[in-house]
N, C-alpha and C positions, 0 to 999 in steps of 0.2 A: 504494500499499499504505500503510495506516495502522498506526502503532506506538504502543501504549500504554506509556509509560515508568514507570519505578520511582517517580515523583514525581507520578503521576496526570496526565500530560499526554498529549496526542494528538497525534502529528506525521506528517504525510503525507511519505512518500519518493516523490519524483517517478519516474514510469515510466521516463524515459531513463537515470536513474542506475542503477535495477535491471537494465535491460537492458544496460548497458554494464559494469558492475562486479560484478553478483551471478550467480555460476554458476548457482545453483538457480533463481533468478527470471528468467533469460535469456529465457524464453519468455512471460513476461507481456505481455499486450497491454492497452491502455488501453481499459477499459470502466467507465463511471461506475455500472453497475448491479452490478458484480462487485467490491466492495471486499474486500481481504483484511486482517484486523486480527490483528496479532501483539503478545502480551505479552512484553516483555523487561525485564530487570532492570537497566537502565541510566538513568541520569537524563538528563532533556531536554536539559540543555546539552551533554552529550557527543553525543547524537543530533544535534543542531542544529550544532555544529562539524564532525561528520563529513559531514553532508549538504551544509554550506557548501562544504567543502573538495572533496567528490566533484563538486559542481555546477561549480566552477572548473576541475577536472581534465577535465570533458567536452569542453572545446574545446582540450585539450592532448594531446600524444603521453604514454603511459604509460611512465614510466622502468623500463628493465630493471635489476634489481638483482642483480648477480653474487654468487654464493654459493661461497665466503665472500668478503666485501669485501676485497680485495687491500691496500689501504692502510688500512683500519680506518675510512676517512673516508666516510660514506655520502653526504655533500653532493656528492662528485665525480661520482656516478652518478645524481643527481636533477635534475628540473627546477626552475625558480624556484618554482612553485606548491607542490610537495613539499616543498622547503627550508623555504618561509616557514611552511608547516603545522608542520612539526616544531619550528621555532623557537617557535612560539605556544602549544605544549602542554606541560605538566609531564609528568615520569615517571609520576605517579599517573594523569594523564588518558590517557597513551598506553596503560596497562593496562587501563583501561575502554574506551577505544576499540578495542583489540584483542578484548576480548569481545564487543562491539557487532558489530565486523567478522566475527568467527567465527560468531555467532549467525545473520547474514544472507548468509553465505558471500561476503563482499566480499573476495576473495583478495589483490588488490594492497593494500588497506588493511591486512590482516593482515600481509602480507609486509614493508610499509614499517615496520609497528610493530615487528616481530619483528627486522628488520634493525637498526633505530635502537637498539633495547635491546642488541642484540649488540654494536654498535659503541661504546656509552656504557659497557658492563661487562666486556667482555673484557679479561682481564690485572688486573682489581680484586680485592683481598684482601676478604675478608668484611667487615673494618671499613670499607674504602672504599665497598663496596656498601651497607653500613647508612648510612653518612653522605650518600652521593649520593642515597639514597631518603628521607633526613631521619627514619629510624627511630631511635628511642631505646629500646634494651631491654638487659636484662641478657645479655651474651654468654656462652653456654655451648656446649659441645661438641655438644649437641642441636640447639641453634639452627644452630651451623656445617653440621651434616649437612643440616638441613631446607633452609637457604639454597643449599647446593651441589646439592642435588636440584632445586631450582627453576630454579638457573642452567643447570644441564644440560638440563632441559627446554626452556629458551628457545633455547639453543644448537643442540639437536638439531632443533628446529622449523625453525630459520632454516637 
């Protein structure tokens, strides 16, 4: 499957990755005459990082992430490949990887991003949340409500 990214690059997602990790694409068969091209609004660097991670994960068992995570420490439940991937990406990259994973129905990658967000932000005040995300804005009651709504959405999905 070919992906056209937001920065006008075209990236191939290998068939084994689609077959193992994508629910909607699990029936795709390798056929050079039958190229599927998707346009997604994600930068190529994020697509490449995600594909590299999923390629490494092909030879590993996928971790089962409990909901909720009892001790708030996601690393306890992940394999080495998953832990290293989370350590290598920023909170902003996690958000973009989540969009990419959702667009292609990569459920494990989506769940990993959501669980990592939940562990990082559960119990944070709004000010701590803004600081962790490196967001400098004027703090208002409207902003508080909007952040709480976004936070609740993340927690409910996880």
